[in-house]
N, C-alpha and C positions, 0 to 999 in steps of 0.2 A: 179532260185526264192528257198529259202530256204526252208524245209516242216516244220511241226511244230509234225510232227509223230514222237514218241518217243525221244522227247527233254524234260529234266527235266527242267521246269520254276518255281521250288519254293526250290530248295536245300537252295538258299540263306537268302528266307525266313523263313526257318526251321533253320539256323544256328542263325539267332538274334531272335528266338523263336516271329516272327509275321508274321498276316495273311497277304494274299497279297494284301489285298485293304486297308493296312496299310497307316495314312497319314506320310509324312514325318519326322513329329514332332516324333509320337511313333518310327519310327525307328531311329531316334537320342538318345531316351531316352535309347531304348535296347542297342545300341552301347555302350552309353557312361558306362550302368552297366555294360556289357559283357568285356569291353576294360578293366576296371580298376581291374576285377574279374582276367582275364588271363595274365595282361602283365606280360611279363617274370621280371620285376624289382621286381615284388610281389610273384614272384615263380610260377608265371602261366607258362602252356605250350605252347612254344613259335608256335609251326603250329597250334597249337585253336587258337592263336592271329591270327594267318596271316589269317584264314581261316575267322572269323568273321571280319577283316579289307578289305577283300577284298570285302565279302557281303557287308558291309556298303557302300564301295567306288562305289557300282555299284546302291545300290539302292538308294543314297541317290542324284545320278544325274538323272532327269527326260530323259533324252535322252538314258542315259545308261538302265535307269530300264524299257524303253518303250520296248528296243531292246531286250534285255533279257525275260520281259514276253512275247515275239512272239518266238525268237527262242533258250532261255537258254543262255548258255556259247557261243555257236556256233555264236550267233549272236553278240557279242563285238570283238572288234578290236584287241583283244591279249593282248592289253600293259595292263599294272598293275603297281600301285604306292607301293612302300616300306610299308610296315606295320607300322614303326613305324613313319613314314612321315604322314601318314594318322591320326595316333594316335595323331602327334603334330600341323597338319591342325585343326584336331577338336576340342582341347582345348584350340588353341589358334584363333580360331573362325574367321579364316581367308581364309576360301574353297570360291573358286572363281567359278560362273557359269558359262559355254562358252555363248555367245552370238550367236542367231540364224544369217546369214547373209541376210544382205538386210532389215532390220529393226533398227531401230532408238530404243537406250535406253531411258527410261523417266526419269526424276528426281529423285535423293535419299531422301529419310528423314530423315534428321540426328536431333538427340534427347539427350541430356544428361541423364543420369544415375546417379545419386546420391546413391554412396553406403558408409554405415559406414566399420570403419575399422574391425570390428568384422564378416561383411559379404563376405569381401576381404580374411581375415583369414581362416575363416573355410568353404568358400563357400555356397552358396546360391539361390533360385529361385524365379524370380519376375514373377508375371503374369500382363500384362499390356495390356491394350486395347486401338485400334488404331479406327479411321474412315478412311476407305478408299474406293476410288473411283473401282469398278471392272465393268466389262462388262455386260450389259444387258443380263438377260437369254431369254428376251422373243423376239429382234432384232438383238442379236448377235454383238450389238456395231455399226448397221448400223443407227438407229434411227429410223427405221421402216421396212415395209417388204422389198424383193426383188423388185427391183427397184422403191423405193420411191425417189432417187433422181435424179434430173433432170439437165440440163446443165444451168450455169448461165447467167441469161439474161445481168447483166453489164458487165462483160466479154467474154463472147462467150464460154463459158468452157473452157478457157484458164488459168482462174485462174490468171490472171496478168492483170493490166491495163497501158494502152501506153498515158501518154499525150505528146501533142505536142504544144508551146511554141516559139512565136516569138517574141525576145526582137532589134528590129530594124531591120539591114538587118539580125541579124543572127538565126535561128532555132534549138531548143531544142528539144529533143526528152527522156522522162523519162520514166522509168517502176515501176512497184510496185505491191504489191499482193493486188489483190482486197478485198476491205472490206467486201465486200459481201458475199463471198464464202471463205473466210479467206482464199486467194489463192488454194482451193480444185477442183476449176472448177463448180463443184456439189454444190445444195442446193438442202435442204429438201422439198419435197411438204407438206403442211399443213395438207389436207386432209388426209395423210397416215402416220402423226405422230404417234411415238408410243405412247401407252397410260403408259406404266410404269415407263419410264425413260423422257417420254416430248420430244424426240426425242434427248436427250442428247448421247443418245448410252453409257450411265455409269449411275450406282446407287451405292447408297451409302450403306454400310456393316460396319458392327460393329465384329472386331476379335480379340481376345486375343490371344496373343503371349507370350511363356513361353520362359522367358531369365534367362539364366542358367549363374551366375556369378562364375568363375571357381577361384581354391584357389589361392589365389598371384597373382590375374589380375594385371596388370601394372594400375598406373594413365593414364587416356588419352586412356586407349585401347577400339577399336572399335569392337563391337559385330553386327556382320553383317546376317541381314535374305534376303538372295536372293530372288530377284522378289518378294519380299512382300509390296512394293509401290502403290500408284494410277495405275489402268490397263486405257489404252487408246487404240481405234480402230486402229489398224498399228503398235504399238510401243511394246517392250519389255519392262514389269515395271522394275522399278528402285529399288533399295535396301531400307531396314527400317535399318540404321545404328543406335546405341544407344552406345554412347560414355561415358565410366565409369568415374564419378567425383567423387574421393574421399574424403570424410569428415573427418574434424579434428578431432583427437580424445582429450581428457581429462588429459588421461595418456601418452601416446604413439605416439612416432613422427616416420614415416616410411623412413627410408634410404636404397631405393632398396630393397634388401631383408633380410636387418636388421631389427629391433625396436630398438629405444632409449627410453630413459624415465630419468628423475631427481629425487632424490631421498633426500630429507634432512634429516640430522641424528646430533647428539648431540655430544659436544668434547666428552664426556664420551666413546660415541659409536665408536666414530671416535678413539680413543685410547687403548679400550677394547673390539671393537667386537660389531657388530651390527646383528639385526634378527628382518624381518618383513614379513607380510604376503602381497602376491600380488595376484589379480584377473588377471586371463590372459582372450583374445581374446576370448577363448572357455569358458572360465567360471570357466576353474581349478582353485584350490588355490595353490600357489605355496608358499613354505617356503624360502626366500632368507636369507641366514648367510653368514658372514666372514670368513674366515680361521683361526684357531686357530692361536692368536701371529701377526697377519695381524694389520696394522697401516693404517686407510684411511685419506690420506689429500683431503683438497679442491680443486675439479676439477678433483679428482684421477675416472677414468672411470677402472669401472668392467664388467668382462663378463659373463653371462649366456650361456653357450653351446646349439645349436639347440633348440633356446626358442624363433627365429625371425618370419621372415615371410617362409610362404611355396614358393618354386620356384616355376613360372608358368609353365606349361604342364610337372611338374615335383615333386609335391606336396611331395614326398618323401623323397625331400632334404628341409633341413631348415636351415637359416640363425642364426643370434645370437641376443640376447639381450643385449644390451649395457648400461650401467648406472652409468650415471653422478652422483659425490654426493657432495651436500653441506653440510659444514659443520658448525653450529651453534654454536657461542660462548658464553658462559655467560654472562648475564647483570651483569654489576660491581657489582650491589647491592646483588648479588647472592655468592658473596667471602667475609665473612670475613677475619680479618687479620691474625686470626689463622690458617685458610684453605691457605691462599696465601703462608705464612711460608712453612706449609707441603708441599704444591706443589711443592716449590723451593727447601724443600729436597728430595722430590721425581723422579722428573724430570730432565733430565739431564742439566748439568751446562751450562751457556753459554760459547760457544767456546775461544769470544773475551771478555777479562776485560777492562774495561776504567781503566788507570791509572791516569786521571786525577780527582782530588778530586775538591770537592765543594769551598774550601777556595784558589786552585790555580787557578780557572776558571777565566777567564776573564767576563764572563755573565753566567746565569744561564736560561734557557729556559724550561718551561714546557707545552709539546704540548697539546693542546684542541681537538673537534672534529671538523674536518672541514665541511661547508655549501657550497652552490653553489655560495655565493658571494666571495668566498674565492679561487674559479678556476677559475675566469671569466680570458677570453682570454685576449690578448693585447689590440684589438681592444676596447672591453669594457671598458678598463681602460682609453683609449682616449675617448671615448664619454662621460665618467664622466668628463675628464678635459677641455672638449669642453662646458658641460654643466655649470660647473663653471666658465670657462669664460665668457658664455652668460652672468649668473644671475651678474657678476660681473660687467661687461660694461653696463645691464639696472640698476643698482642701481647707477654706475657713471654717466647716462644721467640724471636719476630722479635729484641726487644732482646740475649737471651743469643747468637742467632747473630750480629749484628752486633757483639759484642767480641770473637768468636774469629776476625773478620774479620784 
């Protein structure tokens, strides 16, 4: 057996600057702060980053932490994950706890977490309350004191009930779980029922979970709190899972790592240049301008580099902001005859000139604005013809009837 003499069981706690009795949430919060500060991509010390990642790997795992608290690093199995992998797992929210053999895992609690695009862009922390079952501290989940359960009388302590039925010459035998003891084979003595949990073995507890929404987290991403679901005697608690649901935004549309938006400008701005103010998702005021001499056509897409969404797990990298332009043409009442003539002089001449004069044309057609009736498909026209035929038939029938009277 390993000796605890001269074994350092505090080094990892000192690396993360937390006390030995710190809860897992505080350890996670401390690692988050230090990992971002010392990450090599931000100019941090790679060795320091490895050390704090190793400390977090051990202290965030209940089994490893227990071994470390007793025997220090000598009590660990010697295996260690890559520091970058730990960082990715942490910011990806996908850390998986190992289950203890012999125990069934309980059901997970899955809930949607609505997040605004601003929260996903800048990152956020939400505090959510859950009401869950926990093992009764008075009876340790037994429902009463030691020896409070006795063999079920209905099944003789077997947990199953056997039914024999005779149907003519045939005899059938079926087995089912005993309903009196719910297949446990034991029932609680009423006189020994725990007063705190009323024999249920669990009580309700309200707990606050601090949910960290990482920058650039994908829509439908799962944020997992391991073993935070309902506790039951003889079971490993399931997980509490929050599924990110991204809310629609009034200006921006998310397209993976990029942001898209539509901007409407006038014809003058399209021809001579535009300039407009834009409030970004983190509150910054951006001035967006066209390049000198550029002409913007309808449906043109312009790009503002590195003003898109941050890359999940690596928020120092950002996508682009893509702006699609709609060009509003002036109303015909806004252009005088003189203005039209001036535009013909200023703007480039048409590349093709018609050689057909009005006098030589067989017909002259002046176009008009089309409405929805002008663009009906063939089936609509056919329905119209059928309606006309029906009306004609009805009128003809009335005329015939009148002739017979």
